C-alpha positions in Angstrom: -197.0 0.4 -138.3 -193.9 2.1 -137.0 -195.1 1.7 -133.4 -195.7 -2.0 -134.0 -192.2 -2.4 -135.5 -190.6 -0.5 -132.6 -192.5 -2.6 -130.1 -191.4 -5.8 -131.9 -187.7 -4.7 -131.8 -187.9 -3.6 -128.2 -189.5 -6.9 -127.2 -186.7 -8.9 -128.9 -184.1 -6.7 -127.4 -185.6 -7.1 -123.9 -185.6 -10.9 -124.3 -182.0 -11.0 -125.6 -180.5 -8.6 -123.1 -182.2 -10.0 -120.0 -181.1 -13.6 -121.0 -184.7 -14.7 -120.7 -185.8 -17.7 -122.8 -189.1 -17.7 -124.7 -191.3 -20.6 -123.7 -192.6 -21.8 -127.0 -190.7 -22.7 -130.2 -192.8 -20.2 -132.1 -191.7 -17.3 -129.9 -188.1 -18.5 -130.2 -188.4 -18.4 -134.0 -189.8 -14.8 -133.8 -186.8 -13.8 -131.7 -184.4 -15.4 -134.2 -186.1 -13.7 -137.1 -185.7 -10.3 -135.4 -182.0 -10.5 -134.7 -180.9 -8.4 -137.6 -183.3 -5.6 -136.6 -182.1 -5.7 -133.1 -178.4 -5.4 -134.2 -179.1 -2.5 -136.4 -181.0 -0.7 -133.7 -178.5 -1.1 -130.9 -175.2 -1.6 -132.7 -173.9 1.8 -131.5 -173.5 0.4 -127.9 -170.7 -2.1 -127.9 -171.8 -3.8 -124.6 -175.3 -4.3 -125.9 -173.9 -5.6 -129.2 -171.7 -8.2 -127.4 -174.6 -9.3 -125.2 -176.8 -9.9 -128.3 -174.1 -11.9 -130.1 -173.5 -14.0 -126.9 -177.2 -14.7 -126.7 -177.2 -15.7 -130.4 -174.5 -18.2 -129.6 -176.6 -19.7 -126.8 -179.7 -19.8 -129.0 -177.7 -21.8 -131.6 -177.6 -24.7 -129.0 -181.4 -24.8 -128.8 -182.9 -28.3 -128.9 -185.7 -27.3 -131.3 -184.6 -27.9 -135.0 -186.9 -25.2 -136.3 -185.3 -22.6 -134.1 -181.8 -23.6 -135.3 -182.9 -23.6 -138.9 -184.5 -20.1 -138.5 -181.4 -18.8 -136.8 -179.2 -20.2 -139.7 -181.4 -18.5 -142.3 -180.6 -15.1 -140.7 -176.8 -15.7 -140.6 -176.0 -14.4 -144.2 -178.0 -11.2 -143.5 -176.3 -10.7 -140.2 -172.9 -11.4 -141.7 -173.5 -8.8 -144.4 -174.4 -6.2 -141.7 -171.3 -7.1 -139.7 -169.2 -6.8 -142.9 -170.5 -3.3 -143.4 -169.8 -2.4 -139.8 -166.4 -4.2 -139.7 -164.5 -1.2 -138.4 -166.6 -1.3 -135.2 -166.7 -5.1 -134.8 -163.8 -6.6 -136.8 -163.9 -10.1 -135.3 -167.5 -10.5 -134.4 -168.4 -12.7 -137.4 -165.4 -14.9 -137.1 -165.8 -15.3 -133.4 -169.5 -15.9 -133.0 -171.2 -16.9 -136.4 -168.6 -19.0 -138.3 -168.5 -21.7 -135.5 -172.3 -21.9 -135.6 -172.3 -22.4 -139.4 -169.5 -25.1 -139.2 -171.2 -26.9 -136.3 -174.5 -27.1 -138.1 -172.9 -28.9 -141.0 -172.9 -32.0 -138.8 -176.3 -31.3 -137.2 -178.4 -34.5 -136.9 -181.5 -32.7 -138.4 -181.5 -32.7 -142.2 -183.3 -29.3 -142.5 -180.7 -27.6 -140.3 -177.8 -29.2 -142.3 -179.3 -28.0 -145.6 -179.8 -24.5 -144.3 -176.3 -24.3 -143.0 -174.9 -25.6 -146.4 -176.9 -22.9 -148.3 -175.7 -20.3 -145.8 -172.1 -21.4 -146.2 -172.2 -21.1 -150.0 -173.8 -17.7 -149.8 -171.1 -16.5 -147.4 -168.4 -17.8 -149.7 -169.9 -16.3 -152.8 -170.1 -12.9 -151.1 -166.6 -13.2 -149.8 -167.7 -12.8 -146.2 -165.5 -15.6 -144.8 -161.8 -14.9 -144.6 -159.3 -17.3 -146.0 -158.0 -18.2 -142.6 -161.5 -19.3 -141.4 -162.0 -21.4 -144.5 -158.6 -23.2 -144.1 -158.8 -23.6 -140.3 -162.5 -24.1 -139.6 -164.4 -25.1 -142.8 -162.1 -27.4 -144.6 -161.2 -29.6 -141.6 -164.8 -30.3 -141.0 -165.4 -31.2 -144.7 -162.3 -33.5 -144.6 -163.7 -35.2 -141.5 -167.1 -35.7 -143.1 -165.6 -37.2 -146.2 -163.5 -39.8 -144.4 -164.2 -43.4 -145.4 -165.7 -44.2 -142.0 -168.1 -41.2 -142.2 -171.9 -41.5 -142.3 -173.1 -41.9 -145.9 -175.6 -39.0 -145.8 -173.0 -36.7 -144.3 -170.4 -37.8 -146.8 -172.5 -37.2 -149.9 -173.5 -33.8 -148.7 -169.9 -32.9 -147.7 -168.6 -33.9 -151.2 -171.2 -31.7 -152.8 -170.2 -28.7 -150.6 -166.5 -29.4 -151.3 -167.0 -29.4 -155.1 -168.9 -26.1 -154.9 -166.3 -24.7 -152.5 -163.4 -25.3 -154.8 -164.4 -22.6 -157.3 -164.3 -20.0 -154.5 -160.9 -21.0 -153.2 -157.3 -20.2 -154.3 -155.3 -22.8 -156.2 -152.8 -23.3 -153.3 -155.6 -23.9 -150.8 -157.2 -26.5 -153.1 -154.0 -28.3 -153.8 -152.9 -28.4 -150.2 -156.2 -29.3 -148.5 -158.7 -30.8 -150.9 -157.0 -32.3 -154.0 -155.8 -35.6 -152.6 -159.1 -36.2 -150.8 -161.0 -35.5 -154.1 -158.9 -38.1 -155.8 -159.8 -40.6 -153.1 -163.5 -39.8 -153.4 -163.4 -40.3 -157.2 -162.5 -44.0 -156.5 -165.2 -44.5 -153.8 -166.3 -48.0 -154.5 -169.2 -48.1 -152.0 -171.2 -44.9 -152.8 -172.0 -44.2 -156.5 -173.5 -40.9 -155.4 -170.1 -39.7 -154.4 -168.5 -40.7 -157.7 -171.3 -39.0 -159.6 -170.8 -35.7 -157.7 -167.1 -35.9 -158.4 -167.6 -36.6 -162.1 -170.1 -33.7 -162.4 -167.5 -31.3 -160.8 -164.4 -32.8 -162.3 -163.8 -30.0 -164.7 -163.9 -27.3 -161.9 -161.1 -29.1 -160.0 -159.0 -29.4 -163.2 -159.4 -25.7 -164.1 -158.4 -24.7 -160.5 -155.3 -26.9 -160.0 -153.9 -26.4 -163.5 -152.2 -28.6 -166.1 -149.5 -30.3 -164.1 -151.7 -31.5 -161.3 -154.4 -32.5 -163.7 -152.1 -34.7 -165.7 -150.3 -36.2 -162.7 -153.1 -36.8 -160.3 -156.5 -36.3 -161.9 -156.2 -37.8 -165.3 -156.1 -41.4 -164.2 -159.2 -40.8 -162.0 -161.0 -39.3 -165.0 -160.3 -42.4 -167.0 -161.8 -44.6 -164.3 -164.9 -42.4 -164.1 -165.4 -42.5 -167.8 -165.4 -46.3 -167.7 -167.6 -46.5 -164.6 -170.3 -49.2 -164.5 -173.1 -46.6 -164.0 -174.2 -44.6 -167.1 -175.0 -41.5 -165.1 -171.4 -41.1 -164.1 -170.1 -41.6 -167.7 -172.7 -39.1 -168.8 -171.4 -36.5 -166.3 -167.9 -37.1 -167.6 -169.0 -36.5 -171.2 -170.6 -33.2 -170.1 -167.5 -31.8 -168.5 -165.0 -33.1 -171.1 -164.3 -29.7 -172.7 -163.2 -28.2 -169.3 -161.0 -31.2 -168.6 -159.5 -30.9 -172.1 -158.7 -27.2 -171.6 -156.6 -28.2 -168.5 -154.3 -30.6 -170.4 -151.4 -30.2 -172.8 -152.0 -30.7 -176.6 -150.1 -34.0 -176.5 -152.3 -35.5 -173.8 -155.4 -34.0 -175.5 -154.6 -35.7 -178.8 -153.1 -39.0 -177.6 -155.2 -39.8 -174.5 -158.4 -37.8 -174.3 -159.4 -38.2 -178.0 -159.6 -42.1 -177.8 -161.4 -41.7 -174.5 -164.0 -39.5 -176.0 -164.5 -41.8 -178.9 -165.3 -44.5 -176.4 -168.0 -42.3 -174.8 -169.5 -41.6 -178.3 -169.8 -45.3 -178.9 -171.1 -46.0 -175.4 -173.8 -48.6 -175.0 -176.1 -46.1 -173.2 -178.0 -43.7 -175.4 -177.9 -41.0 -172.7 -174.1 -41.2 -172.6 -173.9 -41.0 -176.4 -176.3 -38.1 -176.4 -174.2 -36.1 -173.9 -171.0 -37.0 -175.8 -172.3 -35.8 -179.1 -173.5 -32.6 -177.5 -170.0 -32.0 -176.2 -168.2 -33.1 -179.3 -168.0 -29.7 -181.0 -166.8 -28.1 -177.8 -164.1 -30.7 -177.3 -162.9 -30.2 -180.8 -162.7 -26.5 -180.2 -160.1 -27.1 -177.6 -157.6 -28.1 -180.4 -157.8 -24.5 -181.8 -154.5 -22.7 -182.1 -154.4 -18.9 -183.0 -151.0 -19.4 -184.7 -152.5 -21.8 -187.2 -156.0 -20.5 -187.6 -154.9 -16.8 -187.9 -157.7 -15.7 -185.7 -158.2 -14.9 -182.0 -160.9 -13.7 -179.6 -160.7 -10.3 -178.1 -161.8 -9.7 -174.5 -165.3 -8.6 -175.6 -165.8 -11.8 -177.6 -165.0 -10.2 -181.0 -163.3 -12.6 -183.5 -160.3 -10.8 -185.1 -157.5 -11.8 -187.4 -154.1 -12.2 -185.8 -151.8 -9.2 -186.7 -149.1 -10.3 -189.0 -145.6 -8.8 -189.1 -144.3 -7.4 -192.4 -141.7 -10.2 -192.6 -144.5 -12.8 -192.6 -145.5 -11.6 -196.0 -142.1 -12.4 -197.4 -142.5 -16.1 -196.8 -143.9 -19.0 -198.7 -147.3 -18.5 -200.3 -148.7 -21.9 -199.2 -151.2 -21.8 -196.5 -149.7 -24.4 -194.2 -146.2 -22.9 -194.2 -147.5 -19.3 -194.0 -149.6 -19.8 -190.9 -146.9 -21.4 -189.0 -144.0 -19.5 -190.4 -142.8 -17.7 -187.2 -143.5 -20.4 -184.7 -140.4 -21.1 -182.6 -139.1 -24.6 -182.2 -141.4 -26.7 -180.0 -140.6 -29.3 -177.5 -142.2 -32.7 -178.1 -143.6 -35.0 -175.5 -140.3 -36.8 -175.0 -138.4 -33.6 -174.5 -136.6 -33.2 -177.8 -136.9 -30.0 -179.9 -138.7 -30.2 -183.2 -137.4 -27.9 -185.9 -139.7 -25.0 -186.5 -141.7 -24.9 -189.7 -140.0 -21.6 -190.5 -136.7 -23.4 -190.9 -138.2 -26.3 -192.9 -140.3 -24.2 -195.2 -137.5 -21.9 -196.4 -136.7 -24.6 -199.0 -140.3 -24.6 -200.3 -141.1 -22.9 -203.5 -142.3 -19.3 -203.7 -144.5 -17.6 -206.2 -142.5 -14.4 -206.0 -139.3 -14.5 -208.0 -137.8 -11.7 -205.9 -137.3 -14.3 -203.1 -135.1 -16.5 -205.3 -131.7 -15.0 -204.2 -132.2 -15.8 -200.5 -133.2 -19.3 -201.2 -130.4 -19.7 -203.7 -127.9 -18.5 -201.1 -129.3 -20.7 -198.3 -129.0 -23.8 -200.4 -125.5 -23.0 -201.6 -126.5 -23.3 -205.2 -125.2 -21.5 -208.3 -127.2 -21.7 -211.5 -125.4 -21.2 -214.8 -127.1 -17.9 -215.5 -126.8 -16.1 -212.1 -123.9 -14.8 -210.1 -122.9 -16.8 -207.1 -123.5 -15.6 -203.6 -120.5 -14.2 -201.5 -118.1 -17.1 -200.8 -118.1 -16.8 -197.1 -121.8 -16.8 -196.7 -122.3 -19.5 -199.3 -119.7 -21.7 -197.5 -121.5 -21.1 -194.2 -124.8 -22.1 -195.6 -123.5 -25.1 -197.4 -121.9 -26.2 -194.1 -125.2 -25.9 -192.2 -127.1 -27.8 -194.9 -124.4 -30.5 -194.9 -124.7 -31.0 -191.1 -128.5 -31.1 -191.0 -128.7 -34.8 -190.5 -126.0 -34.7 -187.8 -127.7 -31.9 -185.8 -131.2 -33.6 -185.7 -131.5 -37.2 -184.8 -133.1 -39.3 -182.1 -130.1 -38.9 -179.8 -129.7 -35.1 -179.9 -132.8 -34.2 -178.0 -131.5 -30.7 -177.3 -129.9 -29.7 -180.5 -128.9 -26.0 -181.0 -131.6 -23.9 -182.6 -131.3 -23.1 -186.3 -129.4 -19.9 -187.0 -131.2 -16.7 -187.8 -130.4 -15.5 -191.3 -132.9 -12.7 -191.5 -130.2 -10.0 -191.6 -128.3 -11.8 -194.4 -131.6 -12.1 -196.3 -132.1 -8.4 -196.1 -128.5 -7.8 -197.3 -129.1 -10.1 -200.3 -132.3 -8.3 -201.2 -130.5 -5.0 -201.2 -127.5 -6.4 -203.2 -129.6 -8.4 -205.7 -130.1 -5.5 -208.3 -126.3 -4.7 -208.3 -125.1 -8.3 -208.1 -127.3 -9.5 -210.9 -127.2 -6.9 -213.7 -128.3 -9.4 -216.3 -131.4 -10.5 -214.3 -134.6 -10.6 -216.4 -137.9 -9.1 -215.1 -140.5 -11.3 -213.5 -142.4 -13.4 -216.0 -139.6 -13.3 -218.6 -137.5 -16.1 -219.9 -134.7 -15.5 -217.4 -137.2 -15.9 -214.5 -138.5 -19.2 -216.0 -134.9 -20.6 -216.4 -134.1 -19.5 -212.8 -137.2 -21.2 -211.4 -136.5 -24.3 -213.4 -133.0 -24.4 -212.1 -134.1 -23.9 -208.5 -136.9 -26.5 -208.6 -134.8 -29.6 -208.1 -132.8 -28.1 -205.2 -136.0 -26.9 -203.5 -137.6 -30.3 -203.8 -134.5 -32.0 -202.6 -134.2 -29.7 -199.6 -137.8 -30.5 -198.5 -137.2 -34.1 -199.1 -134.1 -34.0 -196.9 -136.1 -32.6 -194.0 -138.8 -35.2 -194.6 -136.2 -37.9 -194.3 -134.9 -36.4 -191.1 -138.4 -36.5 -189.6 -139.2 -40.1 -190.5 -137.6 -41.7 -187.4 -139.9 -39.6 -185.2 -143.3 -40.3 -186.8 -144.7 -41.5 -183.5 -144.9 -37.9 -182.4 -148.3 -36.3 -183.4 -146.6 -32.9 -184.0 -144.1 -34.5 -186.3 -146.8 -36.3 -188.2 -148.6 -32.9 -188.7 -145.4 -31.3 -190.0 -144.7 -34.2 -192.3 -148.1 -33.8 -193.9 -147.6 -30.1 -194.3 -144.2 -30.6 -195.9 -145.5 -33.3 -198.2 -148.1 -30.8 -199.4 -145.5 -28.2 -199.9 -143.3 -30.6 -201.8 -146.1 -31.5 -204.2 -147.0 -27.8 -204.5 -143.4 -26.9 -205.4 -143.3 -29.5 -208.1 -146.6 -28.4 -209.6 -145.6 -24.8 -209.4 -142.4 -25.5 -211.3 -144.2 -27.4 -214.0 -146.8 -24.7 -214.3 -144.2 -21.9 -214.7 -142.2 -23.9 -217.2 -145.3 -24.7 -219.3 -147.8 -21.8 -218.8 -147.7 -18.0 -218.7 -146.1 -15.9 -216.0 -147.2 -15.9 -212.4 -148.1 -12.2 -212.3 -151.8 -13.0 -212.4 -153.2 -14.7 -209.3 -155.4 -17.8 -209.9 -159.1 -17.4 -209.5 -160.9 -18.7 -206.4 -163.0 -21.7 -207.0 -160.6 -23.7 -209.2 -158.7 -25.5 -206.4 -157.4 -22.4 -204.6 -158.4 -20.5 -201.5 -157.3 -17.5 -199.5 -154.9 -17.8 -196.6 -155.4 -15.8 -193.4 -152.9 -13.3 -194.7 -155.0 -12.6 -197.8 -152.8 -14.7 -200.2 -154.0 -17.2 -202.6 -152.9 -20.8 -202.1 -153.4 -24.1 -203.8 -155.6 -26.7 -202.1 -154.1 -30.1 -201.4 -155.3 -33.2 -203.1 -156.3 -34.8 -199.9 -159.7 -36.5 -199.6 -162.6 -34.1 -198.7 -162.6 -34.9 -195.0 -158.8 -35.4 -194.4 -156.9 -32.9 -192.2 -154.2 -32.9 -189.6 -155.4 -30.4 -187.0 -157.5 -32.8 -184.9 -157.7 -36.5 -184.7 -159.5 -37.8 -187.7 -161.9 -40.0 -185.8 -163.3 -37.0 -184.0 -164.0 -35.2 -187.2 -165.6 -38.3 -188.7 -167.9 -38.6 -185.7 -168.8 -34.9 -186.0 -169.6 -35.1 -189.7 -171.8 -38.1 -188.9 -174.1 -35.9 -186.8 -176.1 -35.0 -189.9 -176.9 -38.6 -190.6 -180.6 -39.2 -190.2 -179.9 -42.4 -188.4 -178.3 -40.5 -185.6 -181.5 -38.7 -184.9 -183.2 -42.0 -184.3 -180.4 -43.7 -182.3 -179.0 -40.8 -180.4 -180.9 -37.6 -180.2 -183.7 -36.0 -182.3 -182.0 -32.6 -182.0 -178.5 -33.8 -182.8 -178.4 -31.8 -186.0 -179.1 -28.6 -184.0 -176.2 -29.4 -181.7 -174.0 -29.9 -184.8 -175.1 -26.6 -186.2 -174.5 -24.8 -182.9 -170.9 -26.0 -182.6 -170.0 -25.7 -186.3 -168.3 -22.2 -186.1 -166.1 -23.5 -183.3 -165.1 -26.6 -185.3 -164.5 -24.4 -188.4 -162.3 -22.1 -186.4 -160.3 -25.0 -185.1 -159.7 -26.5 -188.5 -159.0 -23.2 -190.1 -160.1 -21.9 -193.5 -157.5 -24.2 -195.3 -159.6 -27.2 -194.1 -163.0 -25.7 -194.9 -163.5 -28.4 -197.5 -163.9 -30.9 -194.7 -167.0 -29.1 -193.4 -168.5 -27.6 -196.6 -170.8 -30.5 -197.4 -172.0 -30.7 -193.7 -172.7 -27.0 -193.6 -174.8 -27.2 -196.8 -176.7 -30.2 -195.4 -177.5 -28.3 -192.2 -178.6 -25.2 -194.2 -181.2 -27.3 -196.0 -182.4 -29.2 -192.9 -186.1 -29.7 -192.6 -186.1 -28.4 -189.0 -186.2 -24.6 -188.9 -184.4 -24.6 -185.5 -181.3 -26.0 -187.2 -181.4 -23.4 -190.0 -182.1 -20.7 -187.4 -179.0 -21.7 -185.5 -176.9 -21.4 -188.6 -178.4 -18.0 -189.5 -177.4 -16.6 -186.1 -173.8 -17.6 -186.6 -173.2 -17.1 -190.3 -171.4 -13.8 -189.7 -168.9 -15.4 -187.4 -168.3 -18.2 -189.9 -167.7 -15.5 -192.5 -164.9 -14.0 -190.4 -163.3 -17.4 -190.0 -163.4 -18.3 -193.8 -162.4 -14.9 -195.2 -163.9 -12.9 -198.0 -163.2 -15.3 -200.9 -164.7 -18.4 -199.3 -167.5 -16.4 -197.9 -168.4 -15.1 -201.4 -168.2 -18.6 -202.9 -169.8 -20.8 -200.2 -171.7 -18.7 -197.7 -173.4 -16.1 -199.8 -175.7 -18.6 -201.6 -176.7 -20.0 -198.2 -177.2 -16.4 -196.8 -179.5 -15.6 -199.7 -181.5 -18.7 -198.9 -181.9 -17.6 -195.3 -183.2 -14.3 -196.5 -186.2 -16.1 -198.0 -186.8 -18.4 -195.1 -189.2 -18.3 -192.2 -189.2 -15.2 -190.0 -187.7 -17.4 -187.2 -184.7 -18.0 -189.5 -184.6 -14.5 -191.1 -184.3 -12.8 -187.7 -180.9 -14.6 -187.2 -179.6 -13.1 -190.4 -181.1 -9.7 -189.7 -179.6 -9.4 -186.2 -176.1 -9.6 -187.7 -176.8 -8.2 -191.2 -174.2 -5.4 -190.8 -171.6 -7.8 -189.5 -172.0 -10.0 -192.6 -172.3 -7.3 -195.2 -169.1 -5.5 -194.1 -167.1 -8.7 -194.9 -168.3 -8.7 -198.5 -166.7 -6.8 -201.4 -168.3 -3.5 -202.4 -169.8 -4.9 -205.6 -171.3 -7.9 -203.9 -172.5 -5.8 -201.0 -174.3 -3.5 -203.3 -176.5 -6.3 -204.6 -178.3 -6.5 -201.2 -179.6 -2.9 -201.5 -182.4 -4.3 -203.6 -183.2 -6.9 -201.0 -183.4 -4.8 -197.9 -186.9 -3.8 -198.7 -187.9 -7.5 -198.4 -187.3 -7.3 -194.6 -190.4 -5.0 -194.4 -192.6 -8.0 -195.2 -193.0 -10.5 -192.4 -195.2 -13.6 -192.0 -196.9 -11.9 -189.0 -197.6 -8.2 -189.3 -197.7 -7.9 -185.5 -194.0 -9.0 -185.3 -192.9 -5.4 -184.7 -189.6 -6.4 -183.2 -188.5 -7.6 -186.7 -188.9 -4.1 -188.0 -187.3 -2.6 -185.0 -184.2 -4.8 -185.6 -184.2 -3.7 -189.2 -184.0 -0.1 -188.2 -181.2 -0.8 -185.8 -179.2 -2.6 -188.5 -179.8 0.1 -191.1 -178.2 2.7 -188.7 -175.0 0.6 -188.9 -175.3 -0.3 -192.6 -175.3 3.3 -193.7 -171.5 3.5 -193.4 -171.1 0.6 -195.8 -172.7 2.5 -198.8 -172.2 5.7 -200.6 -174.5 8.7 -200.2 -176.3 8.1 -203.5 -177.1 4.5 -202.6 -178.3 5.6 -199.1 -180.5 8.3 -200.7 -182.0 6.0 -203.3 -182.6 2.9 -201.3 -182.3 3.4 -197.5 -184.1 6.7 -197.3 -187.5 5.2 -198.5 -187.2 2.3 -196.0 -186.5 4.7 -193.2 -189.5 6.9 -194.0 -191.7 3.9 -194.2 -190.5 2.7 -190.7 -191.2 6.2 -189.3 -194.9 5.6 -190.1 -195.0 2.3 -188.3 -198.0 1.5 -186.0 -195.7 0.7 -183.1 -194.1 3.6 -181.3 -190.9 1.7 -180.5 -190.3 1.2 -184.2 -191.0 4.9 -184.9 -188.6 5.9 -182.1 -185.6 4.1 -183.5 -186.6 5.1 -187.1 -186.3 8.8 -186.3 -182.7 8.2 -185.3 -182.2 6.4 -188.6 -183.5 9.4 -190.4 -181.0 11.6 -188.6 -178.2 9.3 -189.5 -179.1 9.4 -193.2 -179.2 13.2 -193.1 -175.8 13.2 -191.4 -174.5 10.9 -194.1 -175.6 13.4 -196.8 -173.8 16.4 -195.3 -170.7 14.4 -194.2 -170.2 13.4 -197.9 -170.8 17.0 -199.1 -174.0 16.1 -200.9 -175.8 19.2 -199.7 -178.3 19.1 -202.6 -179.4 15.6 -201.6 -179.6 16.7 -198.0 -181.8 19.6 -198.9 -184.1 17.4 -200.8 -184.3 15.1 -197.9 -185.1 18.0 -195.5 -187.9 19.2 -197.7 -189.3 15.7 -197.7 -189.1 15.6 -193.9 -190.9 19.0 -193.6 -193.7 17.8 -195.9 -194.1 14.4 -194.4 -193.8 15.3 -190.7 -194.1 19.0 -190.0 -197.3 19.3 -192.2 -198.6 15.9 -191.1 -202.3 15.9 -190.3 -201.6 13.5 -187.3 -200.0 15.0 -184.2 -197.7 12.0 -183.9 -195.9 13.1 -187.1 -195.6 16.7 -186.0 -194.2 15.5 -182.7 -191.7 13.4 -184.5 -190.5 16.4 -186.5 -189.6 18.2 -183.2 -187.7 15.2 -182.0 -185.8 14.9 -185.3 -184.8 18.6 -185.2 -183.6 18.2 -181.7 -181.5 15.2 -182.6 -180.0 16.9 -185.6 -178.8 19.7 -183.5 -177.4 17.4 -180.7 -175.6 15.2 -183.2 -174.2 18.1 -185.3 -175.6 16.5 -188.4 -175.5 19.7 -190.5 -174.1 23.3 -190.3 -176.2 25.5 -187.9 -176.8 28.1 -190.6 -178.3 25.5 -192.8 -180.5 24.3 -189.9 -181.6 27.8 -189.2 -182.5 28.4 -192.8 -184.3 25.1 -193.7 -185.6 23.5 -190.5 -185.8 26.1 -187.7 -188.8 28.1 -189.3 -190.8 24.9 -189.5 -189.9 24.0 -186.0 -190.9 27.4 -184.7 -194.3 27.1 -186.4 -195.1 24.1 -184.3 -194.9 26.1 -181.1 -198.6 27.0 -181.6 -199.7 23.5 -182.3 -203.1 22.7 -180.7 -201.7 19.4 -179.3 -199.8 19.8 -176.0 -197.6 16.8 -176.6 -196.3 18.4 -179.7 -195.5 21.7 -177.9 -193.8 19.7 -175.2 -191.1 18.4 -177.6 -190.9 21.7 -179.4 -190.1 23.4 -176.0 -187.6 20.8 -175.2 -185.9 21.0 -178.6 -185.7 24.8 -178.5 -184.7 25.3 -174.9 -182.3 22.4 -174.4 -180.7 22.0 -177.8 -181.2 24.8 -180.3 -180.6 27.7 -177.8 -177.7 26.0 -176.1 -175.7 24.5 -179.0 -176.6 27.0 -181.7 -177.1 30.3 -179.9 -173.9 31.9 -180.9 -174.1 30.9 -184.6 -177.8 31.9 -184.7 -176.9 35.3 -183.3 -174.2 35.9 -185.8 -175.6 34.3 -189.0 -179.4 34.7 -188.6 -180.3 37.4 -186.2 -183.9 37.4 -187.4 -184.3 33.7 -186.5 -182.5 34.4 -183.2 -185.0 37.0 -182.2 -187.9 34.8 -183.2 -186.4 31.9 -181.2 -186.3 34.0 -178.1 -189.9 35.1 -178.5 -191.1 31.6 -179.1 -189.4 30.2 -176.0 -190.8 33.1 -174.0 -194.3 32.3 -175.3 -193.9 28.6 -174.5 -192.8 29.5 -170.9 -196.2 31.1 -170.5 -198.1 28.2 -172.1 -201.3 27.0 -170.4 -200.0 23.4 -170.2 -197.7 23.0 -167.2 -195.5 20.4 -169.0 -194.8 22.8 -171.8 -193.9 25.5 -169.3 -191.6 23.1 -167.4 -189.5 22.1 -170.5 -189.5 25.7 -171.8 -188.2 27.0 -168.5 -185.9 24.1 -167.6 -182.3 24.9 -167.0 -180.2 23.3 -169.8 -177.5 22.4 -167.4 -179.8 20.0 -165.6 -180.0 16.4 -166.8 -182.2 16.0 -169.8 -185.5 14.2 -169.1 -186.5 11.3 -171.2 -189.6 12.1 -173.2 -189.7 8.8 -175.2 -193.0 7.9 -173.6 -194.6 10.9 -175.3 -193.7 9.7 -178.8 
């Protein structure tokens, strides 16, 4: 074989170096196919290398299309070789091969063109073409091929290449060379194929060029494509709508893209409506704002709560004002600065009476029972309040920012005990009188800000702030009435009676808005999303529309925030009881993420009943719950979490006993769940499940279950429950070491090795309770058992516990040395190998033996 290969390379090399041309197309193809081998064989000689490359250039002009196609198929491999040998031939690829690839883009043969297009994309993906060659050689050819006068076939192919090329180029290159031509192609009135390719790749262009270019140049083209006469183009626009939305500002997204998307949802074509509904949830998710939802995604995809500063907890207790408290003033679409919610919410009521002095000072008020604030500060605050209307109107677009009074607030808090010696404790009569005195001023302050915002109601951001302040005004009035009539506010209200938890963990009153009303996203979008559970949609749009609704529900819930969960609650419950198990399965796989979004109180009230229903569902649904069982249980309170100890045993029962992956997943989750429970609960409930899994018929389940047993034992000793640990060890010895089946005895050796490696228990305890039983297995009649015993003793016990065994249990140390020596002379060569293996070498995996 080697001689044939050498002869083949020598023949190709002879043909290339002697400039001789093979007579038949077949022989030419063979020569083209052997180019890479020839280059590898003779690349040390620069003259031979240059001769080969020049011959390749001449072969590229061959009149036979199959030869040119074969040559182009070898170009990516040759380019990779040249890239690796770049120090020797730095410019060979750019000088010889890039011109061939570019020239073949305009080849008259379709097969050659397709091959060159595929080769070009491979070269770009691998980064083998430098930026200079792309800008000076590739892009000019593509621009020529996409001219209005270009051939239709060439033009369609060039547009497809250009759209794929854009994701591999820099932003500057795309803007300078390709952006304007792409805009022209989007309006190509003659070839619908060109417009369709542009629509399908519109999102990639938007994400590359950024927000400014998208809104100035591309947005008008996108509107034209969304209203194209061909449904395939409109469908392509609906599929890329989310990417386009991510490349626009919130104002454009709300005022322009939302009505455009509604038109696609109500399109006359069923295929367009289907694509639009599938993209609806993803489009809604682009409205998400971490500052309002209180959540953000880490780089690894984990959903976490936004860290809050200590000062955030001193603010208003209402959800809307709390989540936006520290947001700086924002510029509206027309350029004017909208006052931040922090400045507007300082006049809203607070449940903590300790915050009364700062509000009293800010408003410049003096109730009959309290001491007035310092004159200078009170005068300054009254002056600011007096000029509120003058500083914010439609003519002052760039009004000065509101002053920072945080330092004065801190001074007031420090002086409050001395300045108000007659102040009554919270919940007393003095507190009630003070709150009653403050209530009209607080309400009037919020009302004054509302009046200031009325002339600017055309701004969506202002509309949202007006709704928030209206809710705060109503809450302030209700709070004042409640404090005047009812008991003190020292006891927080219970969840479920019109209250819910804010992202900061505070309890807030729900607004009296209709069930589906909110101000985060345009209401028509939410209404269309909620209609996806309508049975009529399945008949007129898509039979799996409910599954798409369930898939995107966590993203919609994250966008709306937990304060608007009431908008989605009924929809979620409808999906959870859907007759299609695929819909319920989708919800089961994401219920843990939804629990993070909603918080512990709403999870306990609304998700736990649905979670319990999933536990009794089909295995296809239960596996979704099981895969994230730990993630869900850790979000529950300890009392509620403990109730599931009784139900973990139910996961051992499946519809199909051969579904061993279900039990494997259970063992993996139990390893994580151990940390959520106390050692007594682990011993009473999880121990028995682990031992049952250790006797499973499938070795993979047993393998992971042995690790679960080790984790349980480590839990016992970590919590200081040595008596429970000893009981568990005795049970392991009886069940595994004395097992009549060799698989059980082998498992005991593996468990002992893992215990030592993981430092699950003190070494003296191990030597006293486990080592004698392990040593007794060294004479087991089954070689597979002795293999793992030798591995455990030589690689784990002797290395990690040698010093402690020598000092604490010399008798066991001597017996250990004798046992290892005997195993080194075992008649089975595998046993001898592991007993004699140097522990410093990499440990071999013996999982196949279990």
